[in-house]
C-alpha positions as CSV (number, residue, x, y, z in Angstrom):
1,X,0.0,0.0,0.0
2,X,3.0,2.4,0.2
3,X,2.7,3.7,-3.4
4,X,-1.1,4.2,-3.0
5,X,-0.5,6.1,0.3
6,X,2.0,8.4,-1.4
7,X,-0.2,9.0,-4.4
8,X,-3.2,9.9,-2.3
9,X,-1.4,12.1,0.3
10,X,0.5,14.1,-2.3
11,X,-2.8,14.8,-4.2
12,X,-2.1,13.0,-7.4
13,X,-5.3,14.4,-8.6
14,X,-9.8,15.4,-7.9
15,X,-15.5,15.4,-11.2
16,X,-17.9,13.7,-9.3
17,X,-20.9,14.3,-5.9
18,X,-22.3,12.2,-2.8
19,X,-24.3,9.1,-1.9
20,X,-22.7,6.0,-0.4
21,X,-23.8,2.5,0.8
22,X,-22.2,0.7,3.7
23,X,-20.2,-2.4,2.9
24,X,-22.2,-4.5,5.2
25,X,-25.4,-3.9,3.2
26,X,-23.8,-4.6,-0.2
27,X,-25.3,-7.6,-2.0
28,X,-22.9,-10.2,-3.3
29,X,-22.8,-11.1,-7.0
30,X,-25.7,-13.5,-7.7
31,X,-27.9,-12.2,-4.9
32,X,-31.6,-11.7,-5.8
33,X,-30.9,-7.9,-6.1
34,X,-29.2,-8.7,-9.5
35,X,-31.6,-9.3,-12.3
36,X,-31.7,-8.9,-16.0
37,X,-29.0,-11.4,-16.9
38,X,-29.5,-13.2,-20.2
39,X,-27.6,-16.0,-22.0
40,X,-26.6,-13.6,-24.8
41,X,-22.9,-12.8,-24.8
42,X,-21.7,-9.4,-23.8
43,X,-19.8,-7.2,-26.3
44,X,-16.0,-7.5,-25.9
45,X,-14.6,-4.3,-24.3
46,X,-11.0,-3.3,-24.2
47,X,-9.2,-2.5,-21.0
48,X,-7.8,1.1,-20.7
49,X,-8.6,4.0,-23.0
50,X,-10.8,3.0,-25.9
51,X,-14.0,4.3,-27.6
52,X,-17.4,3.3,-26.4
53,X,-20.1,2.6,-29.1
54,X,-23.6,3.2,-27.9
55,X,-25.9,1.7,-26.8
56,X,-24.9,0.0,-23.5
57,X,-26.5,-3.5,-23.6
58,X,-29.7,-4.0,-21.7
59,X,-29.0,-7.7,-21.0
60,X,-26.1,-10.2,-21.5
61,X,-24.5,-13.1,-19.6
62,X,-21.9,-10.9,-17.8
63,X,-24.4,-8.2,-16.9
64,X,-24.9,-7.2,-13.3
65,X,-27.8,-4.9,-12.3
66,X,-28.2,-3.3,-8.9
67,X,-31.5,-2.3,-7.3
68,X,-30.8,1.3,-8.0
69,X,-30.6,0.8,-11.8
70,X,-26.8,0.6,-12.2
71,X,-25.6,-1.9,-14.8
72,X,-22.0,-3.0,-15.3
73,X,-19.9,-5.5,-17.2
74,X,-16.5,-6.6,-15.8
75,X,-13.6,-5.9,-18.2
76,X,-10.7,-7.0,-16.0
77,X,-10.9,-8.8,-12.7
78,X,-8.8,-7.6,-9.8
79,X,-8.0,-9.1,-6.4
80,X,-11.0,-9.6,-4.2
81,X,-8.7,-10.5,-1.3
82,X,-7.7,-6.8,-1.1
83,X,-11.2,-5.8,-0.1
84,X,-13.5,-3.0,-1.2
85,X,-13.6,0.7,-0.3
86,X,-16.0,1.9,2.4
87,X,-18.1,5.1,2.4
88,X,-15.3,7.2,3.9
89,X,-12.5,5.8,1.6
90,X,-10.2,7.8,-0.6
91,X,-9.8,6.0,-4.0
92,X,-7.2,6.0,-6.8
93,X,-8.8,5.4,-10.1
94,X,-8.4,5.7,-13.9
95,X,-11.5,6.3,-15.9
96,X,-13.2,7.6,-19.0
97,X,-16.7,8.8,-19.3
98,X,-19.2,8.9,-22.2
99,X,-22.7,10.0,-22.9
100,X,-24.8,6.7,-23.1
101,X,-26.9,8.1,-26.0
102,X,-24.2,8.6,-28.5
103,X,-20.8,7.6,-27.0
104,X,-19.5,11.1,-26.9
105,X,-16.5,11.2,-24.6
106,X,-17.0,13.7,-21.7
107,X,-14.0,13.1,-19.5
108,X,-10.9,10.9,-19.2
109,X,-8.1,10.6,-16.7
110,X,-6.1,8.8,-19.4
111,X,-6.1,12.1,-21.4
112,X,-4.4,13.8,-18.5
113,X,-1.9,11.1,-18.2
114,X,-2.3,10.3,-14.5
115,X,-4.6,8.6,-12.1
116,X,-7.3,10.6,-10.2
117,X,-7.9,10.6,-6.5
118,X,-11.3,11.2,-4.9
119,X,-13.0,10.6,-1.6
120,X,-16.2,8.5,-2.0
121,X,-18.5,11.2,-0.7
122,X,-17.2,13.5,-3.5
123,X,-18.5,11.2,-6.2
124,X,-21.6,11.1,-8.3
125,X,-24.2,8.9,-6.5
126,X,-23.8,6.1,-9.1
127,X,-20.0,6.3,-8.9
128,X,-20.2,6.2,-5.1
129,X,-22.3,3.0,-5.2
130,X,-20.3,1.1,-7.8
131,X,-16.8,2.0,-6.5
132,X,-17.7,0.4,-3.1
133,X,-18.4,-2.9,-4.9
134,X,-15.0,-3.0,-6.7
135,X,-11.6,-4.4,-5.5
136,X,-8.2,-3.1,-6.6
137,X,-7.4,-4.2,-10.1
138,X,-11.1,-4.4,-11.1
139,X,-12.0,-2.5,-14.3
140,X,-15.7,-2.3,-15.1
141,X,-17.8,-0.6,-17.7
142,X,-20.7,1.0,-15.8
143,X,-24.0,2.4,-17.0
144,X,-25.3,5.2,-14.7
145,X,-28.8,6.4,-15.2
146,X,-29.3,10.2,-15.0
147,X,-30.9,10.2,-11.6
148,X,-27.7,8.7,-10.2
149,X,-25.4,11.0,-12.3
150,X,-26.1,14.6,-13.0
151,X,-29.9,14.5,-12.9
152,X,-31.9,17.3,-14.4
153,X,-29.0,19.8,-14.4
154,X,-26.9,20.2,-17.5
155,X,-23.1,20.4,-17.0
156,X,-21.9,23.2,-19.2
157,X,-22.4,22.5,-22.9
158,X,-21.0,19.0,-22.6
159,X,-23.5,17.0,-20.6
160,X,-27.2,17.7,-21.3
161,X,-29.9,17.6,-18.6
162,X,-31.3,14.1,-18.0
163,X,-28.3,12.4,-19.6
164,X,-27.4,8.7,-18.8
165,X,-23.7,8.2,-18.8
166,X,-21.3,5.3,-19.1
167,X,-17.9,5.2,-17.3
168,X,-15.1,2.7,-17.7
169,X,-13.6,2.6,-14.2
170,X,-10.4,1.0,-13.0
171,X,-9.8,0.9,-9.3
172,X,-6.1,1.1,-8.6
173,X,-6.3,1.2,-4.8
174,X,-7.9,2.9,-1.8
175,X,-7.3,4.0,1.8
176,X,-9.8,4.3,4.6
177,X,-10.1,7.7,6.4
178,X,-8.0,6.2,9.2
179,X,-5.3,4.9,6.9
180,X,-5.1,8.2,5.1
181,X,-4.7,10.2,8.4
182,X,-2.0,7.8,9.4
183,X,-0.2,8.2,6.1
184,X,-0.3,12.0,6.4
185,X,1.1,11.9,9.9
186,X,3.8,9.6,8.8
187,X,4.8,11.8,5.8
188,X,4.8,14.9,8.0
189,X,7.0,13.2,10.6
190,X,9.5,12.1,8.0
191,X,9.7,15.4,6.1
192,X,12.3,18.1,6.9
193,X,10.9,21.0,9.0
194,X,9.0,23.6,6.9
195,X,8.8,21.4,3.8
196,X,5.5,21.6,2.0
197,X,3.5,18.4,2.3
198,X,0.9,18.8,-0.4
199,X,-2.4,20.6,-1.2
200,X,-4.6,21.5,1.7
201,X,-7.4,18.9,1.3
202,X,-9.5,20.4,4.1
203,X,-9.6,23.7,2.1
204,X,-10.8,21.9,-1.0
205,X,-13.6,20.3,1.1
206,X,-14.5,23.6,2.8
207,X,-14.6,25.8,-0.3
208,X,-15.9,23.5,-3.1
209,X,-18.4,23.8,-4.6
210,X,-17.3,27.4,-4.8
211,X,-19.4,30.0,-3.0
212,X,-18.6,33.6,-4.1
213,X,-20.6,34.9,-1.1
214,X,-18.5,33.2,1.6
215,X,-17.4,35.6,4.3
216,X,-13.7,35.2,3.7
217,X,-13.7,35.5,-0.1
218,X,-12.1,38.7,-1.6
219,X,-13.0,39.6,-5.1
220,X,-11.1,42.0,-7.3
221,X,-12.3,44.3,-10.1
222,X,-11.4,41.7,-12.8
223,X,-13.7,39.0,-11.1
224,X,-10.8,37.1,-9.6
225,X,-11.7,35.8,-6.1
226,X,-9.5,34.4,-3.5
227,X,-9.2,33.1,0.0
228,X,-6.0,33.4,2.0
229,X,-5.2,29.9,3.5
230,X,-1.8,30.7,4.9
231,X,0.3,33.8,5.2
232,X,4.0,33.9,4.5
233,X,6.5,36.7,5.2
234,X,4.4,39.9,5.5
235,X,7.6,41.9,4.6
236,X,8.2,39.8,1.5
237,X,8.1,41.3,-2.0
238,X,5.2,40.6,-4.4
239,X,6.3,39.3,-7.8
240,X,5.8,41.4,-11.0
241,X,4.7,40.0,-14.4
242,X,8.4,40.0,-15.4
243,X,9.5,37.8,-12.4
244,X,10.1,34.1,-12.4
245,X,8.5,32.3,-9.5
246,X,8.7,28.9,-7.9
247,X,5.4,27.5,-6.7
248,X,3.2,24.6,-6.0
249,X,-0.4,24.5,-7.4
250,X,-3.4,22.3,-8.0
251,X,-6.2,23.1,-10.4
252,X,-9.8,22.0,-10.5
253,X,-12.9,22.8,-12.6
254,X,-15.2,25.0,-10.5
255,X,-18.4,23.5,-11.8
256,X,-17.6,19.9,-11.1
257,X,-14.5,20.1,-8.7
258,X,-12.7,17.8,-11.2
259,X,-8.9,17.8,-10.9
260,X,-7.0,18.7,-14.0
261,X,-3.4,19.6,-13.1
262,X,-1.0,19.6,-10.1
263,X,2.6,20.2,-9.4
264,X,2.3,18.2,-6.2
265,X,1.4,15.2,-8.3
266,X,4.8,15.2,-10.0
267,X,6.7,15.7,-6.7
268,X,8.4,19.0,-7.5
269,X,7.4,22.6,-7.7
270,X,6.8,24.5,-11.0
271,X,8.8,27.3,-12.3
272,X,6.9,30.0,-14.3
273,X,7.3,33.5,-15.6
274,X,4.4,35.3,-13.9
275,X,3.3,37.2,-17.1
276,X,3.3,34.1,-19.2
277,X,0.3,32.5,-17.6
278,X,-3.5,33.0,-18.0
279,X,-4.3,36.5,-16.8
280,X,-6.2,35.4,-13.7
281,X,-3.3,33.3,-12.5
282,X,-0.9,36.1,-13.2
283,X,-3.1,38.5,-11.2
284,X,-3.3,36.1,-8.3
285,X,0.5,35.7,-8.1
286,X,1.0,39.5,-8.1
287,X,-1.1,39.7,-4.9
288,X,0.9,37.0,-3.1
289,X,4.2,37.0,-1.1
290,X,6.5,34.0,-0.8
291,X,5.0,31.6,1.7
292,X,1.5,32.6,1.0
293,X,-1.1,29.9,0.1
294,X,-4.3,31.1,-1.6
295,X,-7.4,29.3,-2.9
296,X,-8.2,31.2,-6.1
297,X,-11.4,31.2,-8.3
298,X,-10.7,32.4,-11.8
299,X,-13.7,33.2,-14.1
300,X,-13.5,31.8,-17.6
301,X,-13.0,35.3,-19.1
302,X,-9.6,35.6,-17.4
303,X,-8.8,31.9,-17.8
304,X,-9.1,30.0,-21.1
305,X,-12.3,31.8,-22.3
306,X,-14.5,30.3,-24.9
307,X,-11.7,28.2,-26.4
308,X,-10.9,26.0,-23.4
309,X,-7.7,24.0,-23.4
310,X,-7.8,20.7,-25.3
311,X,-9.8,17.9,-23.8
312,X,-9.0,18.9,-20.3
313,X,-10.6,22.3,-19.8
314,X,-13.9,22.8,-21.6
315,X,-14.9,26.2,-23.2
316,X,-16.2,28.9,-20.7
317,X,-14.9,27.0,-17.7
318,X,-14.3,28.7,-14.4
319,X,-11.3,27.3,-12.6
320,X,-10.2,27.0,-9.0
321,X,-6.5,26.8,-8.0
322,X,-4.8,26.2,-4.8
323,X,-1.5,28.1,-5.1
324,X,1.5,28.1,-2.7
325,X,4.1,30.7,-3.7
326,X,7.5,29.3,-2.6
327,X,9.9,31.9,-3.9
328,X,10.7,34.6,-6.4
329,X,13.6,33.4,-8.5
330,X,16.8,35.5,-8.7
């Protein structure tokens, strides 16, 4: 479990919103809660990143169906001896998501090139239910009806209201809340004094979904909003757009809380010229002093605008960053 602990504690990555089922109440495969299996063979699905051709089958011999309406087909079997996550677990997953109606890809950790880390309560209700049935190494193709996904609310221009979705999910590993706390304490004890340990996960939980009206949020004329999480040297200089800075950061989509980038996940700080970044990030840095840690909400107009950034950041997406400014480079 050492690698999984390190990946989770350092914040390897964080879409997805609430609804869990205790392990003791989970039915086993073959229980009467599973229905709809037929002798027809299931389609063959590839492991890892691959396209999904709609529709998801309604019945086949490998199909499993839960009482809530989830349907899934195993792609790869893991190790059941390693157990299953509980409702308070932090999980490490690789996944890709599609609209069930037409197979349009809506999200993929594979596109970002690294696993994602979530707590079970953060997940979509359907995700939260199915992940608690999986063991490390399992990879399943899962149909999630809209009422267990995004419901009647559209998500930007990508996911329409009332959309059923299909996710291919690989569970790499998990830690319970107790194991995660122990791993964090162990990492803190082993680290040199003053060394940054990773993103402030409590701050993510406290401030997401983003509330612009929160009492400790400051908003500038541009629309940039921020919360001061930690103060550094009050006498330190603030960087200018011409300066090079050393910093740690983690970014998430404001609407979904989905992780998309992190310097902590690669284990070393980033080195940027302040003026070479999206304008909202540049503005935030010019407000900070070395040692400061801010949580920053950047509206789309001062982020990537209506163009977005590849498959990772959709058009007109507001972003939230946790930024720790370490130093202004000489």
